[in-house]
C-alpha positions, 0 to 999 in steps of 0.5 A: 806867246810873245807874239800874242803879247805883242798883238795885245797892245795893252798887255805889251805896254804893261810888259814894257813898263814892268821891264823898265821897273825891273831895269830900275831895280837891277841898275839902281846904283847907275840910275840913281842920281844921289845916295838915297840915304844921304841927308842934306840939311841945305835941301830940305823939302826942295821942289823938283829941280835939275839937281833933284828931279823929283825933289827932296824930303824933310831930311833933304834926301833925293826922292828920285833916288829913293824911288829907284832904290825902293823899286828893289824892295817893293818888287822883291816883296811882290815876287817872293810873297807871290812865290810863297803863295803860289807854292803853298797853293799848288801843293794844297790844291793839287793834293785836295783835287787829286785825292778828293772825297773827305780829304778834299772836303776837309781841305776846302773847308779850311780854305773857306775858313781862311777866306772868311778873314779879310786878308789885309786885316789878317796881315795887319794882325800878324805883322803887329805881333811880329817885328816889322821886317822885310822878311816877315812882310814877305812871309806873311803876305805869301802865307795869307794869299794862297787860297785863290791859287789853291782853288784854281789848282784844285779845279784843274786837277779835278778835271785832269786826273780823269784824263787817259794819260793819268790812268795810263800812269797809274796802270804803269805803277806810277806813285801818287807823287809822280802823277801829281808832280809830273802830270797834273801840276805842269798841265794846271800851271796856266791859270796859276801863271795868270793869278801869280802875275795879278798877285804881284801887283796886289802884294806891292799894294799891300806892302805899300799900305803896310809901310804907309801905316808904319808897320811895313818896311822900316826907315831908312830903307826906302820903299814906295810905301814909306816914301808915301808915309813921309809925305803925308804930313807935308802934303800941303807944302811938298806935293812931290813926296806923295805924287811921285811914289804914288804914280810909280805904285799906280803904274806898276800895279796897272802894268801887272794887271794888264799883263795878267789880263793879256796872259789870261786872254792868251792861255784860256783858249789853250786851256779849253782845248786840252 
């Protein structure tokens, strides 16, 4: 798979940028040039310079350092939210596809109902009721984003459960739980991997939008979204408050989309061969 990714230049470029952002998050204390929460009254809204390469905000805090530390929050929310969505989707989709009949019909109608609600506005409604916190954002994004994964897994399981090795497992007395977890889910994981990769970028966008609206990650904790929020009132005089976090959001989401598309190109032929 690695060789296939290297041959796909766009997907490989996306992977390299994702690795770069992950290094930013892991080694933030060594990479950041200043304390991201340090207030400096003498450097309020300073333009990009040698001391502050991305400039400072209205409290004199270094934007580059806040973006570096913000990558930890934004990526953590993306990974954990998608992890929750994938877990729910795999369980829901595999049970629905395996048992079929009325169980499948009832479960898929519930998925259809969930898909009727605009996801972002559903997240807004839930977050508005709950106390804004990083944990709540992760859970809410994950708990409202699993339907696509469930439909993918269900479609795969409907095909896989008719295979000879599943029939052989039933004849040997394997339980339904054993068949689902040992035979069906591992063989249905390809499309889920692609969906999860694309979902991380989507979760980062949702977190950024919530933080921009003031109901996401709360100050002084830096995230790319609340750095953007800080810049909306000073866009005319401090363009760097909006441009730099916006570029990082754009490139990160684009990188995950390119990687996801590359994985789809690699995995689809294998899925067709099964």
